[in-house]
C-alpha positions in Angstrom: 95.7 -108.9 -32.8 95.4 -108.8 -36.6 97.0 -105.4 -36.6 100.0 -106.8 -34.6 100.4 -109.7 -37.1 100.4 -107.2 -40.0 103.1 -105.1 -38.4 105.2 -108.3 -37.8 104.7 -109.4 -41.4 105.5 -106.0 -42.9 108.5 -105.7 -40.6 109.8 -109.2 -41.6 109.3 -108.3 -45.3 111.2 -105.0 -44.9 114.0 -106.8 -43.0 114.2 -109.5 -45.7 114.4 -106.8 -48.4 117.1 -104.9 -46.6 119.1 -108.1 -46.1 118.7 -109.1 -49.8 119.8 -105.6 -50.9 122.8 -105.8 -48.6 123.8 -109.2 -49.9 123.4 -107.9 -53.5 125.6 -104.9 -52.8 128.3 -107.1 -51.2 128.2 -109.4 -54.2 128.5 -106.5 -56.7 131.4 -105.1 -54.8 133.2 -108.5 -55.0 133.0 -109.5 -51.3 132.4 -113.1 -52.3 135.0 -113.3 -55.1 137.8 -115.6 -54.2 141.1 -113.7 -53.8 143.2 -116.8 -54.3 145.9 -118.6 -52.3 148.8 -116.3 -53.1 149.1 -112.7 -51.8 152.6 -112.4 -53.3 154.8 -114.3 -55.7 156.9 -117.0 -54.0 160.0 -116.1 -56.0 162.9 -118.6 -56.3 162.5 -119.9 -52.7 160.5 -122.9 -54.0 163.2 -123.9 -56.5 166.6 -125.6 -56.0 169.0 -127.2 -58.4 167.3 -130.6 -57.9 164.1 -129.2 -59.3 165.8 -128.7 -62.6 167.4 -132.2 -62.7 165.0 -133.6 -65.3 166.4 -131.0 -67.8 169.8 -130.0 -66.4 172.2 -132.4 -64.8 174.3 -129.6 -63.1 172.1 -126.6 -62.8 173.3 -123.2 -61.6 170.3 -121.3 -60.3 170.2 -117.5 -60.5 167.6 -115.0 -59.2 166.5 -111.8 -60.9 163.8 -110.3 -58.7 161.0 -112.9 -58.5 162.2 -114.7 -61.7 164.6 -117.5 -61.8 167.0 -118.9 -64.3 168.8 -122.3 -64.2 171.5 -123.1 -66.7 174.3 -125.6 -67.4 175.9 -123.2 -70.0 174.3 -125.0 -72.9 170.6 -125.2 -72.0 168.6 -122.7 -69.9 165.4 -123.0 -68.0 163.5 -119.8 -67.1 160.7 -119.5 -64.5 158.6 -116.4 -64.1 155.6 -115.6 -61.9 152.5 -113.4 -62.4 150.1 -112.8 -59.5 146.5 -112.3 -60.6 144.2 -110.4 -58.2 140.5 -110.4 -58.1 138.6 -107.8 -60.0 135.1 -106.9 -59.0 133.0 -110.0 -58.8 135.6 -112.2 -60.6 138.1 -114.0 -58.4 141.9 -114.2 -59.0 141.9 -118.0 -59.8 139.0 -117.5 -62.3 140.9 -114.6 -64.0 144.1 -116.6 -64.2 142.1 -119.5 -65.7 140.5 -117.2 -68.3 144.0 -115.9 -69.2 145.4 -119.4 -69.9 142.3 -120.3 -71.8 142.7 -117.1 -74.0 146.4 -117.8 -74.5 145.8 -121.4 -75.6 145.7 -121.5 -79.4 146.3 -123.9 -82.3 150.0 -124.4 -81.4 149.4 -125.3 -77.8 148.4 -128.4 -75.9 146.8 -128.9 -72.5 148.9 -130.7 -69.9 146.8 -132.6 -67.3 148.2 -133.0 -63.8 150.5 -129.9 -64.0 149.3 -127.3 -61.5 145.6 -126.5 -61.5 145.7 -125.8 -65.3 148.6 -125.9 -67.8 149.4 -125.5 -71.5 152.5 -126.2 -73.5 153.6 -124.2 -76.5 156.1 -125.5 -78.9 157.9 -122.9 -81.0 160.0 -123.0 -84.1 162.4 -120.1 -83.1 166.1 -120.2 -82.8 167.1 -122.3 -79.8 163.9 -124.3 -80.0 162.3 -122.7 -77.0 159.4 -124.6 -75.4 157.1 -122.8 -73.0 154.7 -124.1 -70.3 152.3 -121.7 -68.8 150.5 -123.1 -65.7 148.2 -121.8 -63.0 148.2 -122.7 -59.3 145.2 -120.8 -57.7 145.7 -117.2 -58.6 149.4 -117.5 -59.6 150.5 -118.0 -63.2 153.9 -119.6 -63.6 155.7 -119.5 -67.0 158.5 -122.0 -67.6 160.6 -122.1 -70.7 163.6 -124.1 -71.9 165.9 -123.2 -74.7 169.2 -124.1 -76.3 171.7 -121.3 -75.7 173.7 -122.4 -78.7 170.8 -121.9 -81.0 170.4 -125.5 -82.1 167.7 -128.1 -81.2 167.0 -128.9 -77.6 168.8 -132.0 -76.2 166.8 -135.2 -76.1 164.4 -135.3 -73.2 164.4 -131.6 -72.6 160.8 -131.1 -73.6 159.5 -134.0 -71.3 162.0 -132.8 -68.7 160.3 -129.4 -68.7 157.0 -131.0 -68.0 158.5 -132.8 -65.0 160.0 -129.5 -63.7 156.6 -127.8 -64.1 154.9 -130.7 -62.3 157.4 -130.5 -59.4 157.0 -126.7 -59.2 153.2 -127.0 -59.2 153.3 -129.6 -56.4 155.5 -127.4 -54.3 153.2 -124.4 -54.8 150.2 -126.5 -53.9 151.8 -127.8 -50.7 
């Protein structure tokens, strides 16, 4: 009877070791890393002229592949997408978050309530471009607004871009 119990205990220990090894291998191969919500970029399908209303009263939306541009001839809003896929044991959303954290610097500010994570960068270049980079799961969305005439942005364009980014983030989360 003692011999039977020893066999059962040794078998259970071997089985537990094999299971632990299998789980460890699966983890190291990234089986548990979150891929993220997006398998492809959504393109301009989530955007319409009303999305750009906080910045552009009469927007003409154009598509260039997966990137979108809206303009009224004076001010232009650009929207671009980057899909982040999981690498090894690090999931796509985590990698996207790391990217935004690395990009954020002294001339950026965090924007709460915009996507899952967002930053705004104000630049001092010609046309006064303002850039918002945000993340929704494993998708990075970069929005920018600039004055095509090279001058300052019209009043309300910076805050309007935050409203556009918030609307885009809400549509992507839905």
